[in-house]
C-alpha positions as CSV (number, residue, x, y, z in Angstrom):
1,M,6.6,-30.1,11.9
2,A,10.0,-29.1,13.0
3,G,10.0,-27.3,16.3
4,S,6.3,-28.3,17.1
5,I,5.3,-29.7,20.5
6,T,4.4,-33.4,20.2
7,S,3.9,-36.4,22.5
8,L,5.8,-38.7,20.1
9,G,7.5,-41.5,22.1
10,V,5.2,-41.2,25.1
11,G,3.6,-44.4,24.4
12,S,6.7,-46.4,23.7
13,G,9.0,-44.7,26.1
14,I,11.5,-44.3,23.3
15,D,12.9,-40.8,22.5
16,L,11.4,-40.9,19.0
17,E,11.4,-37.1,18.8
18,A,15.2,-37.1,18.9
19,L,15.3,-39.7,16.1
20,V,13.0,-37.5,14.0
21,N,15.2,-34.4,14.6
22,N,18.3,-36.3,13.7
23,L,16.7,-37.6,10.4
24,L,15.5,-34.1,9.6
25,A,19.0,-32.6,10.3
26,A,20.5,-35.0,7.8
27,E,17.8,-34.2,5.2
28,S,18.4,-30.4,5.7
29,R,22.1,-30.6,4.9
30,P,21.6,-29.5,1.2
31,I,19.7,-26.4,2.5
32,Q,22.6,-25.5,4.7
33,L,25.1,-25.9,1.8
34,L,22.9,-23.7,-0.4
35,Q,22.8,-21.0,2.4
36,V,26.6,-21.1,2.6
37,R,26.7,-20.5,-1.1
38,Q,24.3,-17.6,-0.7
39,G,26.5,-16.1,1.9
40,N,29.5,-16.3,-0.4
41,L,27.5,-14.6,-3.1
42,D,26.4,-11.8,-0.8
43,V,30.1,-11.2,0.1
44,K,31.0,-11.0,-3.6
45,I,28.0,-8.7,-4.5
46,S,29.1,-6.4,-1.7
47,A,32.7,-6.5,-2.8
48,F,31.8,-5.6,-6.3
49,G,29.9,-2.6,-5.0
50,Q,33.0,-1.6,-3.1
51,L,35.1,-2.1,-6.2
52,Q,32.8,0.1,-8.2
53,G,33.1,2.8,-5.5
54,S,36.9,2.5,-5.5
55,L,37.1,2.9,-9.3
56,S,34.7,5.9,-9.2
57,S,36.8,7.5,-6.5
58,F,40.0,6.9,-8.5
59,Q,38.4,8.5,-11.6
60,T,37.3,11.5,-9.5
61,S,40.8,11.9,-8.0
62,V,42.5,12.0,-11.4
63,S,39.9,13.9,-13.4
64,A,41.4,17.2,-12.4
65,L,44.4,16.3,-14.6
66,S,42.1,16.7,-17.7
67,S,42.3,20.5,-17.1
68,S,45.2,22.7,-18.1
69,D,44.9,24.3,-14.6
70,A,46.4,21.2,-13.2
71,F,49.7,21.8,-15.0
72,R,50.2,25.5,-15.2
73,E,49.2,28.1,-12.7
74,V,49.4,31.6,-14.2
75,T,49.3,34.7,-12.0
76,A,49.0,38.3,-13.2
77,S,49.5,41.0,-10.6
78,S,49.5,44.8,-10.5
79,S,52.1,46.9,-8.7
80,D,49.3,49.3,-7.7
81,D,45.7,47.9,-7.4
82,S,44.4,51.4,-7.1
83,I,45.2,52.0,-10.7
84,F,44.3,48.6,-12.1
85,T,44.0,44.9,-11.1
86,A,45.1,42.1,-13.4
87,T,44.1,38.5,-13.9
88,G,45.8,35.9,-16.1
89,T,44.8,32.9,-18.2
90,Q,46.8,29.9,-19.4
91,S,47.7,31.7,-22.6
92,A,49.6,34.4,-20.7
93,V,53.4,34.6,-21.0
94,S,55.7,35.3,-18.1
95,G,57.0,38.8,-18.1
96,S,56.3,42.4,-17.1
97,N,54.7,45.4,-18.8
98,N,54.5,49.1,-17.8
99,V,51.0,50.5,-18.0
100,E,50.1,54.2,-17.8
101,V,46.4,55.0,-17.4
102,T,45.6,58.5,-18.7
103,Q,41.8,58.3,-18.8
104,L,39.0,56.0,-17.6
105,A,36.1,54.9,-19.8
106,Q,32.8,56.3,-18.7
107,N,29.1,55.7,-19.4
108,H,27.3,58.7,-20.8
109,K,24.9,60.2,-18.3
110,L,22.3,63.0,-18.8
111,A,19.8,64.6,-16.4
112,T,16.7,66.6,-17.3
113,Q,15.6,69.8,-15.6
114,S,13.8,69.5,-12.3
115,F,10.1,68.8,-12.1
116,T,7.8,69.2,-9.1
117,S,7.5,65.5,-8.5
118,A,7.8,62.1,-10.2
119,T,4.1,62.1,-10.8
120,E,4.0,65.5,-12.7
121,V,2.4,65.2,-16.2
122,I,5.1,66.2,-18.7
123,G,3.4,66.0,-22.1
124,T,2.8,63.8,-25.1
125,G,4.6,63.0,-28.3
126,Q,7.6,60.7,-29.2
127,L,11.1,60.3,-27.8
128,A,13.8,59.2,-30.3
129,F,17.1,57.7,-29.0
130,T,20.3,57.0,-30.9
131,V,23.1,55.2,-29.0
132,G,26.0,53.8,-31.1
133,D,24.4,51.6,-33.8
134,E,21.1,51.3,-31.9
135,N,18.0,53.5,-32.6
136,F,14.6,53.2,-30.9
137,T,11.6,55.4,-30.2
138,V,9.2,55.6,-27.3
139,D,5.6,56.9,-27.8
140,I,4.3,59.0,-24.9
141,T,0.5,59.4,-24.7
142,D,-2.1,60.5,-22.2
143,E,-1.7,57.0,-20.7
144,N,2.0,57.3,-19.8
145,N,2.9,60.9,-19.7
146,T,4.0,61.4,-16.0
147,L,7.7,61.5,-15.3
148,E,7.8,58.1,-13.7
149,Q,5.6,56.6,-16.5
150,I,8.0,58.0,-19.1
151,R,10.9,56.4,-17.2
152,D,9.1,53.1,-17.2
153,A,8.2,53.4,-20.9
154,I,11.9,54.0,-21.9
155,N,13.1,51.0,-19.9
156,A,10.3,48.7,-21.2
157,S,10.8,49.7,-24.9
158,S,11.4,46.5,-26.9
159,G,14.1,48.2,-29.0
160,N,16.0,49.5,-26.0
161,T,19.2,47.7,-24.9
162,S,21.4,50.7,-24.6
163,V,19.7,53.3,-22.2
164,Q,18.7,53.0,-18.6
165,A,16.3,55.6,-17.2
166,S,15.9,56.4,-13.5
167,I,14.6,59.2,-11.3
168,I,16.5,61.1,-8.6
169,N,14.6,63.2,-6.1
170,I,16.5,66.3,-4.9
171,D,15.7,69.5,-3.1
172,E,14.7,71.2,-6.4
173,G,12.3,68.3,-7.3
174,S,12.6,65.2,-9.5
175,K,14.9,64.7,-12.4
176,L,14.9,62.0,-15.1
177,V,18.4,60.5,-15.5
178,L,19.5,58.7,-18.7
179,T,22.5,56.5,-18.6
180,S,24.1,54.5,-21.4
181,S,24.3,50.8,-20.7
182,E,27.9,50.6,-22.0
183,S,30.8,52.9,-21.6
184,G,32.8,54.5,-24.4
185,L,32.7,57.5,-26.7
186,A,30.7,55.5,-29.3
187,N,27.9,55.0,-26.8
188,E,26.9,58.6,-26.4
189,I,23.2,59.2,-26.0
190,E,21.5,61.4,-28.6
191,L,17.9,62.3,-27.7
192,T,15.3,64.2,-29.9
193,V,11.7,65.0,-29.1
194,S,8.7,65.2,-31.3
195,D,6.3,67.2,-29.1
196,D,2.5,67.0,-29.8
197,D,2.3,70.8,-29.0
198,T,4.4,71.7,-32.1
199,T,2.1,73.5,-34.6
200,L,2.4,76.1,-37.4
201,L,1.8,78.7,-34.7
202,N,4.3,77.0,-32.4
203,P,7.1,75.8,-34.7
204,L,9.6,75.5,-31.9
205,G,7.4,73.2,-29.9
206,D,10.0,70.4,-30.1
207,T,12.7,72.4,-28.3
208,D,10.8,74.8,-26.0
209,D,10.2,74.6,-22.3
210,A,6.7,73.3,-22.6
211,G,5.1,69.9,-23.0
212,L,7.2,66.8,-23.7
213,S,10.1,68.9,-25.0
214,R,10.8,70.0,-21.4
215,L,12.8,66.7,-21.1
216,L,15.3,68.1,-23.7
217,F,15.1,71.8,-22.6
218,G,18.0,72.6,-20.3
219,I,19.2,68.9,-20.3
220,Q,22.5,68.5,-18.4
221,E,25.4,66.2,-19.0
222,L,26.5,64.6,-15.8
223,D,29.2,62.3,-17.2
224,A,30.6,62.6,-20.7
225,A,30.9,59.5,-22.8
226,Q,34.6,58.7,-23.0
227,D,37.0,55.9,-23.9
228,A,39.7,54.5,-21.7
229,T,43.2,55.7,-22.8
230,L,46.4,54.2,-21.7
231,N,50.0,53.5,-22.8
232,V,51.4,50.0,-22.6
233,D,55.2,50.0,-22.7
234,G,54.9,53.4,-24.3
235,F,52.4,52.4,-27.0
236,A,49.0,54.2,-27.1
237,V,45.9,52.1,-26.5
238,T,42.2,53.3,-26.7
239,R,39.3,51.0,-25.6
240,S,35.6,51.7,-24.9
241,T,35.7,49.8,-21.6
242,N,37.8,49.7,-18.4
243,E,38.0,45.9,-18.7
244,I,40.7,45.3,-21.3
245,S,41.6,41.8,-22.3
246,D,43.0,42.1,-25.8
247,V,46.2,44.1,-25.3
248,I,48.5,41.9,-23.3
249,Q,48.2,38.2,-24.2
250,G,46.3,36.2,-21.7
251,V,45.9,39.2,-19.3
252,T,42.8,41.2,-18.4
253,L,43.3,44.6,-16.9
254,N,40.5,46.2,-14.8
255,L,41.2,49.9,-14.8
256,S,40.1,51.9,-11.7
257,G,42.3,54.9,-11.5
258,L,44.9,57.2,-13.2
259,G,48.6,56.7,-13.0
260,T,51.4,54.3,-13.8
261,A,51.9,50.8,-12.6
262,S,53.4,47.5,-13.8
263,V,51.7,44.2,-14.5
264,T,53.7,41.1,-13.9
265,V,52.9,37.6,-15.2
266,S,54.4,34.7,-13.4
267,E,54.1,30.9,-14.0
268,N,54.1,28.2,-11.4
269,L,55.0,24.8,-13.0
270,G,55.3,23.2,-9.6
271,I,51.5,22.5,-9.7
272,A,52.1,20.1,-12.5
273,R,54.5,18.1,-10.3
274,T,52.0,18.1,-7.5
275,S,49.2,16.9,-9.9
276,I,51.2,14.0,-11.3
277,A,52.4,13.0,-7.8
278,A,48.7,12.8,-6.8
279,L,48.0,10.6,-9.8
280,V,50.7,8.2,-8.7
281,S,49.4,8.0,-5.2
282,S,45.8,7.4,-6.4
283,Y,46.9,4.7,-8.8
284,N,48.8,2.8,-6.1
285,E,45.9,3.1,-3.7
286,L,43.6,1.5,-6.3
287,V,46.0,-1.3,-6.9
288,T,46.3,-2.0,-3.2
289,T,42.5,-2.2,-3.0
290,L,42.4,-4.6,-6.0
291,N,45.1,-6.8,-4.4
292,V,43.3,-6.9,-1.0
293,Q,40.0,-7.9,-2.7
294,G,41.7,-10.4,-4.9
295,D,43.1,-12.1,-1.8
296,T,39.8,-12.1,0.1
297,S,36.3,-11.4,-1.0
298,L,36.9,-11.5,-4.8
299,S,39.5,-14.3,-4.9
300,G,39.6,-15.9,-8.4
301,E,37.7,-13.0,-10.1
302,N,39.3,-12.2,-13.4
303,T,37.7,-8.8,-13.4
304,L,40.3,-7.6,-10.9
305,L,43.3,-8.7,-13.1
306,N,41.6,-7.2,-16.2
307,I,41.2,-3.8,-14.5
308,E,44.8,-3.6,-13.3
309,S,46.1,-4.8,-16.7
310,R,44.1,-2.3,-18.7
311,V,44.8,0.7,-16.5
312,R,48.5,-0.2,-16.2
313,G,48.7,-0.6,-20.0
314,L,47.6,3.1,-20.4
315,F,50.9,4.2,-18.8
316,S,52.8,2.6,-21.6
317,D,50.9,4.1,-24.5
318,S,52.1,7.0,-26.7
319,Y,50.0,10.2,-26.5
320,N,51.7,12.7,-28.8
321,D,52.8,12.4,-32.4
322,S,56.3,11.3,-33.3
323,S,57.6,14.8,-33.8
324,S,57.0,15.7,-30.2
325,N,59.8,15.7,-27.6
326,I,57.5,14.1,-25.0
327,S,55.1,11.3,-26.0
328,Y,55.4,8.7,-23.2
329,L,54.8,8.9,-19.5
330,F,58.1,7.3,-18.7
331,Q,59.8,10.3,-20.3
332,I,58.5,12.5,-17.4
333,G,59.6,10.1,-14.7
334,L,56.7,7.6,-14.3
335,S,57.7,3.9,-14.0
336,F,56.7,0.6,-12.4
337,D,58.9,-1.5,-10.1
338,R,58.9,-5.3,-10.2
339,D,56.0,-5.4,-7.8
340,G,53.8,-3.2,-10.0
341,V,54.1,-0.1,-7.8
342,L,54.0,3.1,-9.8
343,S,56.8,5.6,-8.9
344,F,57.5,9.2,-9.9
345,D,61.1,10.5,-10.5
346,E,60.6,14.2,-9.8
347,E,64.2,15.1,-10.8
348,K,63.6,13.6,-14.2
349,F,60.3,15.5,-14.4
350,N,62.0,18.8,-13.5
351,E,64.5,18.4,-16.3
352,V,61.8,18.5,-19.0
353,V,58.9,20.5,-17.5
354,A,60.4,23.9,-18.1
355,T,60.9,23.4,-21.9
356,D,58.1,20.9,-22.7
357,I,55.2,21.8,-20.4
358,D,52.8,22.2,-23.4
359,E,53.6,18.7,-24.6
360,I,53.3,17.2,-21.1
361,Q,50.0,19.0,-20.6
362,N,48.7,17.7,-23.9
363,I,49.5,14.1,-22.9
364,F,47.0,14.4,-20.1
365,T,44.4,16.9,-21.3
366,N,43.8,16.0,-24.9
367,T,40.1,15.3,-24.9
368,E,40.2,12.7,-27.6
369,T,43.5,10.9,-27.3
370,G,44.9,12.0,-24.0
371,F,45.8,9.8,-21.0
372,I,42.9,11.0,-18.8
373,A,40.3,10.6,-21.6
374,S,41.6,7.1,-22.2
375,L,41.6,6.3,-18.5
376,E,38.1,7.6,-18.0
377,S,36.9,5.5,-20.9
378,V,38.4,2.3,-19.4
379,I,36.9,3.0,-15.9
380,K,33.5,3.8,-17.4
381,S,33.5,0.4,-19.2
382,Y,33.5,-1.1,-15.7
383,T,31.4,1.5,-13.7
384,D,28.6,2.5,-16.1
385,S,25.1,1.2,-15.5
386,D,25.6,-1.3,-18.3
387,G,29.3,-1.8,-17.6
388,I,31.3,-4.9,-16.7
389,I,30.8,-4.7,-12.9
390,S,27.1,-4.1,-13.2
391,T,26.8,-7.1,-15.6
392,R,28.8,-9.3,-13.2
393,T,26.7,-8.2,-10.2
394,E,23.5,-8.9,-12.1
395,G,24.8,-12.4,-12.8
396,L,25.5,-13.0,-9.1
397,N,22.1,-11.7,-8.1
398,T,20.5,-14.0,-10.7
399,E,22.5,-17.0,-9.2
400,R,21.4,-16.0,-5.7
401,A,17.8,-15.9,-6.8
402,R,18.1,-19.4,-8.2
403,L,19.5,-20.5,-4.8
404,D,16.4,-19.0,-3.2
405,D,14.3,-21.1,-5.4
406,D,16.3,-24.2,-4.7
407,I,16.1,-23.6,-0.9
408,E,12.4,-23.1,-1.1
409,R,12.0,-26.5,-3.0
410,Y,14.2,-28.3,-0.4
411,E,12.2,-26.8,2.5
412,L,8.9,-28.0,0.9
413,R,10.5,-31.4,0.5
414,L,11.7,-31.4,4.1
415,E,8.2,-30.6,5.3
416,D,6.9,-33.6,3.4
417,V,9.6,-35.8,4.7
418,E,8.9,-34.7,8.3
419,A,5.2,-35.3,7.9
420,R,5.8,-38.9,6.6
421,V,8.5,-39.7,9.2
422,R,6.3,-38.5,12.1
423,A,3.3,-40.5,10.7
424,R,5.4,-43.7,10.6
425,F,7.0,-43.1,14.0
426,S,3.5,-42.3,15.5
427,S,2.2,-45.6,14.2
428,L,5.3,-47.3,15.7
429,D,4.8,-45.5,18.9
430,G,1.2,-46.8,19.1
431,L,2.2,-50.3,18.2
432,L,4.9,-50.4,20.8
433,S,2.5,-48.9,23.3
434,R,0.0,-51.7,22.7
435,L,2.7,-54.3,22.8
436,N,3.9,-52.9,26.1
437,S,0.3,-53.0,27.4
438,T,-0.1,-56.7,26.3
439,S,3.2,-57.6,27.9
440,S,2.2,-56.0,31.1
441,F,-1.1,-57.9,31.1
442,L,0.5,-61.2,30.4
443,T,3.1,-60.6,33.1
444,Q,0.4,-59.8,35.5
445,Q,-1.6,-62.9,34.6
446,L,1.4,-65.1,34.9
447,A,2.1,-63.7,38.2
448,N,-1.4,-64.6,39.4
449,L,-1.1,-68.3,38.5
450,P,-0.9,-70.8,41.5
451,T,2.5,-72.1,42.0
452,L,3.2,-75.9,42.2
453,N,4.1,-77.3,45.5
454,Q,7.2,-79.3,44.9
455,S,7.4,-80.8,48.3
């Protein structure tokens, strides 16, 4: 076998091992050619993996343009954050409003009289709550009649979403505190008690200072239920919460104090210019990658040309209806030069962005017919698990596997050839060895013959 230690040629004195190796080298030439083809396939498989990564990176870099946040940055600010803060959304309109806050919304809060401790037994009966449109009852029995157990029973009541019960421990003792879950006048807590100690002899048992009714007797209002009241540009506004988002379009006010301040909405359209410039840069980087691969590792692959052609074609499509002022990307300053490089005319963009930002935004962000949606669809057709690149890579891997099989068959054939050649050369070596022995013998015998005296 190739590379094994043999004595081939020892008998004949001829370098038969070199002859065998030369013959085997000639026979192994097809294997070497197949291995070269395998190496080329490995380069292509790796290059397609890099291509898939480049396309995915391109998709990620431009996906931000599918959001309206990439085209319009709206900022709402307050002139005095101690009175209110303000936030804005895309629907907000540039401008300013004067806001006078005259009252903050509050949650209703009640506190019972003081008890000796949280474990004091209060009494039995039923508590009935009404808060806004919600009504629920809590049954108090001998199993849950301490102050802390009553707190837990109120909080655990299946019908309760509007009252939070807690206990505060002060110098006087322990108090049960009831707080409405939501602020506003409509969320005032109404509590009634049905005390088990109410009888014909004690008709006032539900309101006296004994048993369960002690929770209601002497109850104190800590915070009144109240709405927020304010004047916006002189117009009265009443809301149940301090977070107000339905007065000034696209603006949410978070009230925190009393007084007068202004809210200002400003719009930054420069972010749209920055976003589109980033798109142009990402596209040109992708094309550069495609060109480099087309000149090297993926030379001759039509996939590269198809990607560039399909992506570039999207820049020429119409994305708004005919009644729109802006329907094409060239109208906002995007164009290709003779070498296929995408450029962005920012001066042309600035001319249209102030008046047509909504149409520009729609070109990119429309989830069904917009540029980014169309671009992502094209890219996914290549990068998805069942996409074009994956299919092409599978084909290359299949071809490489066939080459593995071919190489294995050639190697088996080469082993057979080597075995046959060595067997024949071994026979030849033996024959030559015997002939050499015979020749030596004859030469020796001839040398021993008496010579004729010619004199």
